[in-house]
C-alpha positions, 0 to 999 in steps of 0.5 A, a space after each residue: 501509486 506503488 511509491 505511495 503504497 511503499 511509503 504507507 507500508 513504511 509508516 505502518 512498519 515504523 509504528 509497529 517497530 516503535 511499539 516493539 522498541 526496534 527500528 525498521 531496516 530495508 525491504 526484505 521482500 515486496 509483492 504486488 498483488 491486486 490492482 483495481 480500477 473502478 468507476 466512482 459511485 454505484 453505476 460502475 458501467 458508466 463509460 463516460 465517467 472520468 473519475 475512478 477509484 484505484 485500489 492497490 494491494 501491496 505486501 512489503 516485509 521489512 527487516 527489523 534492527 535493534 
């Protein structure tokens, strides 16, 4: 999940960088924030459900280069 979050952050950073006519460099800093695992649907206390929803909040700051 963290790998996917990092890849998605780089994709978003590349879009911003493209609009600013710069390139994305290495990671300057990274913070792992909230990590939620919940039952899918409205009945959150159903302990027999296997399917879950996961939400990972990650903040990554990249260096920008010319």
